[in-house]
C-alpha positions in Angstrom: 102.9 108.3 60.3 105.7 108.3 62.9 108.0 105.4 63.7 111.1 105.2 65.9 113.7 102.5 66.5 116.3 102.1 69.2 119.0 99.6 69.8 120.6 99.7 73.2 123.0 97.8 75.4 123.0 98.4 79.1 125.5 97.1 81.5 123.9 96.0 84.8 127.0 94.7 86.6 126.8 95.3 90.3 123.2 96.4 90.3 121.3 93.2 91.0 119.1 92.6 94.1 121.3 89.9 95.5 124.9 89.3 96.6 126.0 90.7 93.3 124.9 94.2 94.4 127.9 96.5 94.9 125.8 98.8 97.1 124.7 95.9 99.4 128.3 94.6 99.4 129.9 98.0 100.3 127.3 98.9 102.9 127.4 95.6 104.8 131.0 94.4 104.5 132.9 95.0 107.7 136.0 97.0 107.0 138.3 94.4 108.6 138.0 92.3 105.5 140.3 93.1 102.5 139.0 93.6 98.9 142.0 91.7 97.5 143.7 88.5 98.7 147.0 89.0 100.6 149.9 86.7 101.5 151.3 86.2 105.0 153.3 89.5 104.7 150.2 91.5 103.7 151.1 91.9 100.0 148.4 91.6 97.3 148.5 88.3 95.4 148.8 88.6 91.6 145.9 87.2 89.6 147.4 84.7 87.0 144.2 84.6 84.9 142.8 88.1 84.6 145.9 90.0 85.6 146.1 92.6 88.3 145.4 91.3 91.8 143.2 88.4 93.0 140.0 89.6 94.7 139.2 88.1 98.1 136.0 85.9 97.9 136.1 85.0 101.6 137.0 81.4 100.8 138.8 81.1 104.2 135.7 81.5 106.2 134.8 85.2 106.1 131.7 85.7 108.3 130.0 88.0 105.8 129.4 87.3 102.1 131.4 84.1 102.1 132.3 82.9 98.6 131.2 86.2 97.0 132.7 89.5 96.0 130.3 91.9 94.3 133.1 94.2 93.0 134.9 91.2 91.4 131.7 89.9 90.0 131.0 93.2 88.3 134.5 93.2 86.9 134.8 89.6 85.7 131.1 88.6 85.0 128.7 89.8 82.4 125.3 91.3 83.4 123.7 93.1 80.5 120.5 94.0 78.6 120.5 93.9 74.8 117.3 95.6 73.7 115.7 96.4 70.3 112.7 98.7 70.6 110.2 99.9 68.0 107.5 102.5 68.6 105.1 103.8 65.9 101.8 105.4 65.2 99.8 106.1 62.1 96.6 108.0 61.7 94.0 108.8 59.0 91.5 111.6 59.5 88.4 111.9 57.2 86.3 115.0 57.0 82.8 113.7 56.3 80.8 116.9 56.3 81.4 120.3 57.9 82.0 119.8 61.6 82.0 116.0 61.3 85.2 114.0 61.1 86.3 110.4 61.5 89.7 110.0 63.2 91.5 106.7 63.0 94.8 106.0 64.9 96.8 102.8 65.3 99.7 102.6 67.7 102.4 100.0 68.1 104.9 99.4 70.9 107.4 96.5 70.6 110.6 95.5 72.2 112.8 92.4 72.3 115.1 92.3 75.4 117.8 89.8 76.0 119.1 89.7 79.6 122.5 88.1 79.7 124.2 86.8 82.9 127.5 85.1 82.3 129.4 83.9 85.4 133.1 83.4 84.9 134.5 79.9 85.3 137.4 80.8 87.6 136.1 82.7 90.6 132.9 83.3 92.5 129.5 81.5 92.5 129.9 80.0 89.0 133.4 78.6 89.6 132.1 75.3 91.0 130.1 74.9 87.7 133.1 75.8 85.5 131.2 79.0 84.4 127.6 79.5 83.6 125.4 81.4 81.1 121.8 82.5 81.7 119.5 84.3 79.2 116.1 85.7 79.9 114.4 86.8 76.7 111.3 88.9 76.8 109.3 90.1 73.8 106.6 92.6 74.4 104.0 93.8 71.8 101.2 96.3 72.4 98.7 97.3 69.8 96.2 100.0 70.2 93.4 101.0 67.7 91.3 104.1 68.1 88.3 105.0 65.9 86.7 108.3 66.9 83.8 110.2 65.4 83.9 113.9 66.3 81.3 116.6 65.7 81.7 120.3 66.4 79.0 122.9 66.0 78.9 126.6 66.9 75.6 128.6 66.8 75.7 132.1 68.2 77.4 132.0 71.6 76.9 128.3 71.9 79.6 125.7 71.2 79.1 122.0 71.3 81.4 119.0 70.7 80.2 115.4 70.6 82.5 112.4 70.5 81.8 108.7 69.9 84.7 106.2 69.9 85.8 102.7 70.0 89.3 101.7 71.3 90.9 98.3 71.5 94.2 97.3 73.1 96.0 94.0 72.8 99.1 93.4 75.0 101.4 90.4 75.4 104.7 89.6 76.9 106.6 86.4 76.1 109.2 85.0 78.5 111.9 82.4 77.8 114.6 81.5 80.3 117.6 79.3 79.4 120.5 78.2 81.8 123.6 76.2 81.0 127.0 75.7 82.7 130.4 74.1 82.3 131.7 76.6 79.7 134.4 75.6 77.2 135.5 79.1 76.2 135.5 81.4 79.2 134.2 84.4 77.2 131.6 83.1 74.6 128.0 83.7 75.5 126.6 81.1 73.0 124.8 78.1 74.6 126.7 75.7 72.3 129.7 76.8 74.4 128.1 75.1 77.4 128.3 71.3 78.1 125.3 71.0 80.4 121.9 72.7 79.9 118.8 72.9 82.1 115.3 72.6 80.6 114.0 75.7 78.9 111.3 77.6 80.7 108.9 79.8 78.8 105.4 81.3 79.2 103.2 84.1 77.9 101.3 86.8 79.7 98.6 88.8 77.9 95.5 90.8 78.2 93.0 92.6 76.0 90.9 95.6 76.7 88.0 96.9 74.6 86.2 100.2 75.2 83.3 102.1 73.8 82.8 105.7 75.0 81.0 108.9 74.2 81.4 112.5 75.4 79.4 115.7 75.1 81.0 119.1 75.8 79.1 122.4 75.8 80.0 126.0 76.6 78.0 129.2 76.4 80.0 132.3 75.4 83.2 130.7 76.8 81.8 131.4 80.2 79.7 128.4 81.3 80.9 124.9 80.6 79.2 121.5 80.8 80.4 118.1 80.0 79.2 114.5 80.3 80.8 111.2 79.3 80.0 107.5 79.5 82.1 104.5 78.7 81.9 100.8 78.6 85.1 98.8 79.2 85.6 95.1 78.8 88.7 93.3 80.1 90.0 89.8 79.4 91.3 89.7 83.0 87.8 88.9 84.2 85.8 85.7 83.5 82.1 86.2 84.3 81.7 89.9 84.6 84.1 91.4 82.0 82.3 94.6 81.3 82.0 97.7 83.5 80.1 100.9 82.8 81.7 104.2 84.0 81.1 107.9 83.3 81.4 111.5 84.6 79.7 114.9 84.6 81.4 118.2 85.0 80.8 121.9 85.0 82.8 125.1 85.1 82.0 128.8 85.5 84.4 131.6 84.4 83.3 134.0 87.2 85.7 136.8 86.1 83.7 137.3 82.9 80.6 138.2 84.8 79.4 141.8 84.9 79.5 142.0 88.7 83.3 141.3 88.6 84.0 144.3 86.5 84.4 146.7 89.4 86.9 144.6 91.3 90.7 144.7 90.6 92.0 141.6 92.4 91.3 138.7 90.0 92.1 139.1 86.3 90.8 135.5 85.9 88.7 133.3 88.2 87.2 130.0 87.3 85.1 127.6 89.5 85.0 124.0 88.4 83.5 120.7 89.7 83.1 117.1 88.5 81.8 113.8 89.6 82.5 110.5 88.0 82.8 106.7 88.2 86.2 105.2 87.5 87.1 101.6 86.9 90.4 99.9 87.8 91.8 96.5 86.9 95.5 97.0 87.4 97.6 95.0 89.8 95.6 91.8 89.7 97.7 89.8 87.3 96.6 88.5 83.9 94.5 85.5 84.7 93.0 86.1 88.1 89.8 84.4 87.3 91.3 81.1 86.5 92.8 78.3 88.6 96.4 78.0 87.5 98.5 74.8 87.4 102.1 74.0 86.7 103.0 71.5 84.1 105.5 69.0 85.5 107.4 66.0 84.4 106.6 62.6 86.0 108.7 59.9 84.4 108.5 61.7 81.1 104.7 61.9 81.3 102.7 65.1 82.0 101.9 65.9 85.6 100.1 68.9 87.1 100.6 70.8 90.4 98.3 73.5 91.8 99.7 77.0 91.7 97.1 79.7 92.2 93.4 79.8 93.1 91.3 81.9 90.7 88.0 83.7 91.3 85.7 83.8 88.2 83.5 86.3 90.0 86.2 88.9 90.3 85.3 92.1 88.5 86.2 95.8 88.2 87.2 97.9 91.2 84.9 101.0 91.1 85.7 104.5 92.5 83.3 107.4 92.8 85.2 110.6 92.7 84.0 114.2 93.4 86.4 117.1 92.6 86.0 120.8 92.8 88.5 123.7 92.6 89.5 127.2 91.6 91.7 128.5 88.9 92.7 132.1 89.3 95.1 134.9 88.3 95.6 137.7 90.7 96.7 140.6 88.6 100.1 140.1 87.0 101.7 138.7 90.0 100.1 135.4 91.0 98.6 132.4 89.1 97.2 129.4 90.9 95.0 126.4 91.1 93.5 124.8 94.2 91.6 121.5 94.0 89.8 119.4 96.5 88.8 115.8 95.9 87.2 112.9 97.6 87.4 109.4 96.1 85.4 106.5 97.5 86.4 103.1 96.2 84.2 100.1 96.5 84.6 96.4 95.5 88.3 96.7 96.4 90.4 94.0 94.9 91.6 92.3 98.0 93.5 89.1 98.9 91.2 87.3 101.4 92.8 84.7 103.7 91.1 81.4 103.9 91.8 78.2 105.8 94.9 76.6 104.2 93.4 73.1 104.8 91.5 73.5 101.6 94.7 73.7 99.6 95.3 77.4 99.3 95.7 80.3 101.8 94.5 83.3 99.7 91.8 84.1 97.2 91.4 87.4 95.4 87.9 88.9 95.9 86.0 92.2 95.5 85.3 93.4 99.0 86.0 96.4 101.3 85.8 100.1 100.8 88.5 102.9 100.9 88.3 106.7 100.9 91.0 109.0 99.7 90.6 112.8 100.0 92.9 115.7 99.8 93.8 119.2 98.5 96.2 119.9 95.6 97.6 123.3 94.9 99.9 124.9 92.4 100.9 128.6 92.9 103.1 130.6 90.7 104.4 134.1 91.7 105.8 136.4 89.0 108.4 138.1 91.1 110.0 140.0 88.3 108.8 140.6 84.8 110.7 143.2 82.7 111.8 143.5 79.1 115.2 141.9 79.8 114.6 139.8 82.9 112.0 137.6 84.7 111.8 135.6 87.8 109.0 133.1 88.5 108.6 131.0 91.6 106.2 128.0 91.7 105.1 126.0 94.7 102.9 122.9 94.3 101.9 120.2 96.7 99.3 117.7 97.9 97.7 117.3 101.3 95.8 114.1 101.5 94.6 111.3 103.8 93.5 107.8 103.3 91.0 105.7 105.3 89.5 102.2 105.1 85.8 102.7 105.6 84.8 99.0 105.3 86.8 95.8 105.7 86.3 92.6 103.7 84.2 89.9 105.2 86.0 87.2 107.3 84.5 83.9 106.0 85.0 82.3 109.5 82.7 84.8 111.2 80.6 86.3 108.5 81.6 89.8 109.9 84.0 92.4 108.7 87.6 91.5 109.3 88.9 93.4 112.3 92.5 93.5 111.2 94.5 92.4 108.2 98.3 92.8 108.8 100.1 93.9 105.7 103.8 93.7 106.5 104.5 96.6 108.8 101.0 98.1 108.3 97.7 97.1 109.7 94.5 97.4 107.7 91.4 98.1 109.6 88.3 100.3 109.6 89.1 103.9 110.5 92.8 103.5 109.7 95.0 104.3 106.7 96.5 101.5 104.6 99.8 103.1 105.7 99.3 103.1 109.5 102.1 101.2 111.2 101.1 98.1 113.2 104.2 96.9 114.9 105.9 96.4 118.2 106.8 99.4 120.3 110.4 99.9 121.3 110.6 100.9 125.0 114.3 101.8 125.2 117.3 100.1 126.7 117.6 98.9 130.2 120.4 101.1 131.8 121.3 98.2 134.1 122.1 95.5 131.6 121.9 97.2 128.2 119.2 94.9 126.8 116.4 96.1 124.5 112.9 96.4 125.9 109.6 96.4 124.1 106.1 97.3 125.2 103.8 94.4 126.2 100.1 94.5 127.1 99.1 91.6 129.4 96.4 90.1 131.6 97.8 90.1 135.1 96.2 86.7 135.9 98.1 86.2 139.2 97.6 89.8 140.3 101.3 90.3 141.2 101.5 93.5 139.1 104.3 92.1 136.9 104.3 90.5 133.5 104.7 86.8 133.4 105.2 84.6 130.4 101.9 83.5 129.0 100.0 86.6 130.0 100.9 88.6 126.9 98.6 90.0 124.3 100.0 89.2 120.8 97.8 91.7 118.9 96.1 94.5 120.7 93.5 95.4 118.1 92.4 91.8 117.6 92.3 91.3 121.4 90.0 94.4 121.8 87.6 93.0 119.2 87.6 89.5 120.6 87.5 90.5 124.3 85.7 93.9 124.6 84.9 93.3 128.3 88.5 92.7 129.2 90.1 95.7 127.5 89.9 97.8 130.6 91.7 95.2 132.7 94.8 95.0 130.6 98.1 96.0 132.1 101.0 97.6 130.3 104.6 96.8 130.9 107.9 96.0 129.2 109.6 92.7 128.1 113.1 91.9 126.9 111.8 89.0 124.8 110.8 90.3 121.3 108.2 87.6 120.7 106.3 88.5 123.8 105.9 92.2 122.8 102.5 93.3 121.6 101.8 94.4 118.1 99.7 97.5 118.0 98.8 100.7 116.1 101.6 103.0 117.2 100.0 106.3 116.1 102.3 106.8 113.2 101.6 106.8 109.5 103.8 106.7 106.3 101.5 109.4 104.8 103.2 112.8 104.8 101.4 116.0 105.9 102.3 117.6 102.6 104.6 116.8 99.7 105.4 118.6 96.4 107.9 120.7 94.6 109.4 124.2 94.4 110.4 125.5 91.0 112.4 128.6 90.1 112.5 129.9 86.5 114.6 133.0 85.8 116.1 134.7 82.8 118.3 137.7 82.0 118.9 138.6 78.4 120.0 135.4 76.8 120.6 133.4 80.0 118.0 131.0 81.5 118.0 129.3 84.9 115.7 126.7 86.2 115.8 125.0 89.6 113.6 122.2 90.9 113.4 121.1 94.6 111.3 118.3 96.0 110.0 118.3 99.5 108.0 116.2 101.9 106.9 117.2 105.4 105.4 114.9 108.1 104.9 111.2 108.2 107.2 108.4 109.1 109.2 105.8 107.2 110.8 102.6 108.2 114.6 102.8 107.7 115.3 99.2 107.0 118.8 99.8 105.7 119.7 101.5 108.9 118.1 98.7 110.9 120.4 96.1 109.1 123.4 98.2 110.1 122.4 98.3 113.8 122.3 94.6 114.3 123.9 92.3 116.9 125.5 89.7 114.6 128.6 87.7 115.5 131.5 90.1 115.5 132.6 90.5 111.9 129.3 89.2 110.6 128.1 92.5 109.3 129.1 96.2 109.1 127.7 98.8 111.5 126.4 102.3 111.3 128.4 104.9 113.1 125.6 105.2 115.7 126.7 101.9 117.1 129.3 104.0 118.9 126.4 105.1 121.1 125.7 101.6 122.4 125.3 100.7 126.1 128.7 99.6 127.6 128.4 99.8 131.4 125.7 99.8 134.0 124.1 103.2 134.3 124.6 104.2 130.7 121.5 105.9 129.3 121.2 105.4 125.6 118.7 104.1 123.0 121.3 101.7 121.4 121.5 98.3 123.1 124.6 96.5 124.0 126.7 94.4 121.6 126.7 90.8 122.8 128.0 88.7 119.8 124.5 87.6 118.9 123.6 86.6 122.4 120.7 89.1 122.4 118.2 88.2 119.7 116.0 90.4 117.6 117.6 93.7 118.6 117.1 95.1 115.1 113.8 93.3 114.3 110.8 95.4 113.3 109.8 97.9 115.9 109.2 101.7 116.4 113.0 102.0 117.0 113.6 102.3 113.3 110.6 104.5 112.4 112.2 107.7 111.1 110.7 111.1 110.4 110.4 111.3 106.6 110.9 115.0 106.1 113.1 115.6 103.1 114.3 118.3 100.8 116.0 117.3 97.5 117.7 119.6 95.0 116.4 117.6 92.1 117.7 119.6 89.1 119.6 122.8 88.2 119.8 123.9 84.5 121.6 126.9 83.1 121.3 127.8 79.5 122.3 130.5 77.1 120.5 131.4 73.9 122.8 133.0 71.3 121.3 136.2 69.9 119.5 135.5 66.6 121.5 138.1 64.7 124.8 136.5 65.7 123.4 133.0 65.0 122.4 134.1 61.5 125.8 135.5 60.8 127.2 132.0 61.6 124.7 130.4 59.2 122.3 129.2 61.8 118.7 129.9 62.5 119.2 129.6 66.3 121.7 128.1 68.7 121.8 127.5 72.5 124.2 126.1 75.1 123.2 124.4 78.3 124.5 122.6 81.4 122.3 120.6 83.7 122.9 118.8 87.0 120.6 116.3 88.7 120.2 115.1 92.3 122.7 117.5 93.8 121.6 117.6 97.4 119.5 115.5 99.8 118.5 116.6 103.3 116.7 114.2 105.5 116.6 112.8 109.1 119.6 110.6 108.4 122.5 111.0 105.9 121.8 108.9 102.8 118.1 108.2 103.8 115.8 109.2 100.9 112.1 108.6 101.7 111.2 109.8 98.1 112.4 106.6 96.5 109.5 104.5 97.9 105.8 105.1 98.2 105.9 104.3 101.9 109.4 105.8 102.3 111.0 102.5 103.3 114.7 102.2 102.6 116.3 99.1 101.0 119.9 97.9 100.8 119.4 97.1 97.1 117.7 100.4 96.2 119.8 103.5 96.1 119.0 107.2 95.6 119.2 108.5 92.0 122.8 109.2 91.1 124.1 112.8 90.8 124.7 113.5 87.2 126.1 116.4 85.2 125.4 116.9 81.5 125.9 119.6 78.9 124.8 120.2 75.4 124.5 122.4 72.3 121.3 122.8 70.3 121.6 124.2 66.8 119.0 124.6 64.0 119.8 125.5 60.4 
């Protein structure tokens, strides 16, 4: 039996994803605006309430972040999580007969979190309400029960293990939100301290999963390995077809133990392995995707209902068929490694299908479409030095993969596969990755007037060789599908009107060529050093944070990146940064290839230096062992642009509210008696 309890308080001031974010505030605030209020002579104005100096909230008409000051909010307001967490597990194992046992385990995860947001009554967004208090209380419970029957038998060189098991999981999350304002005492967080309260909002999300599975594993002489498994999973997320059947088979061969390998001296160990299996997935679909959901409303103090989400009772498991094969090897005393190849074909993709909004909803979640993922994973460790007092090991691991849609969902309006499904900056279509960019192409800056240009494909209806309004193709891929006979007659040009530019596949993907880590482990006598570096090569990311800082707002409306110094300023200037026109030119920083950035990166993720005190010395001091260590995280980032960290997002996209992990330094002592 094992149980653990933790009580934590975490201050979140300045870390929200809104105007309260210090990172957003500092990045975007033009430096012409002061942090503190000043009088006519430029002196800071004393704060009669909190002491110190009064923060400037832009109440006099500041063009950016008017009526807010994130640094002041983080100082005067409360933004905090109060959390109580309990984790536990208990097990009972029963030996029935020799080789046969019954294993029973129960696990519990529980937390109660109170998110507190108290806005002060004197300054900022809550001042007009004389202060406010908001609580979001979430209570999560997760129970897991496992009953497993295990049988082991050895006869001669044969070894067999048979498993049969049942597992049940029950998960729920209760939400309750309360908001009140007009505080009496400026500091109390109790709701009795507020004069006006809004109605309480609460709801519960839950799901259950039940599984039955069996597995057989066999090996002969620890040289030949076979395994097979089958499982049956039932999920409460589905309505009509709750249950899915999945399984796998696998084999491995320890080639280095064969007699014909005895004469070679390259591999001290060599194993070939392969497997094939069916995998089910139900994540990312919500908790009640099979049901039509309605909101309960108040109509003259009588119940009323409004439609929220369309459910699909036919929705069921997403199924993947995965083949994997690879090698594990050791080359003498100097190199250990694994190399694996996999291909994963997913069918019955859980997909949001667009339908005509005239029927009351625009999307319905369905099982349709097919996707293929395939790649190579490797992990190589070189033992560069291995002596009695010192060692140096260098490990390089990584993944090379690609992703392709092999079948699109059916378009109800045509009965055929959908040609294109735009997903933000990406375009989903057969033969393309789910991370292929489908956006407008930036064509540079006109050196004569400094305005942005974008690529446009058009039908030259009047034959004058120039693009005229109304001739443009909005979506190139869709046009090709709808007008196959006209594709060859399209002309290509440029436009200075963003809305006329053609959306198209631009030949760039967010998928890197390779990504992974480099690890160094070294030791000398009692000293130990470990270093981890993360890397990514190839692929592109959309640097949204940079795009925001390269806008053409009203002067003083937003901060700029230093690259704005490269802007066009006079006829004949050759640059890729358009002119500043005090918001006269629209869409200069709208989505286009201008802000696609190579996502190569190298991160010094961790360095740790430790020292183990010699056992004899530790014993003299009354200890069994003792060690000292110092560790530093996130020390260095190298990428295409300073501060741009593609590793913080799956597609590498930057965000004003998401920042790179902070650099931290920690030290400790570990002693055992």
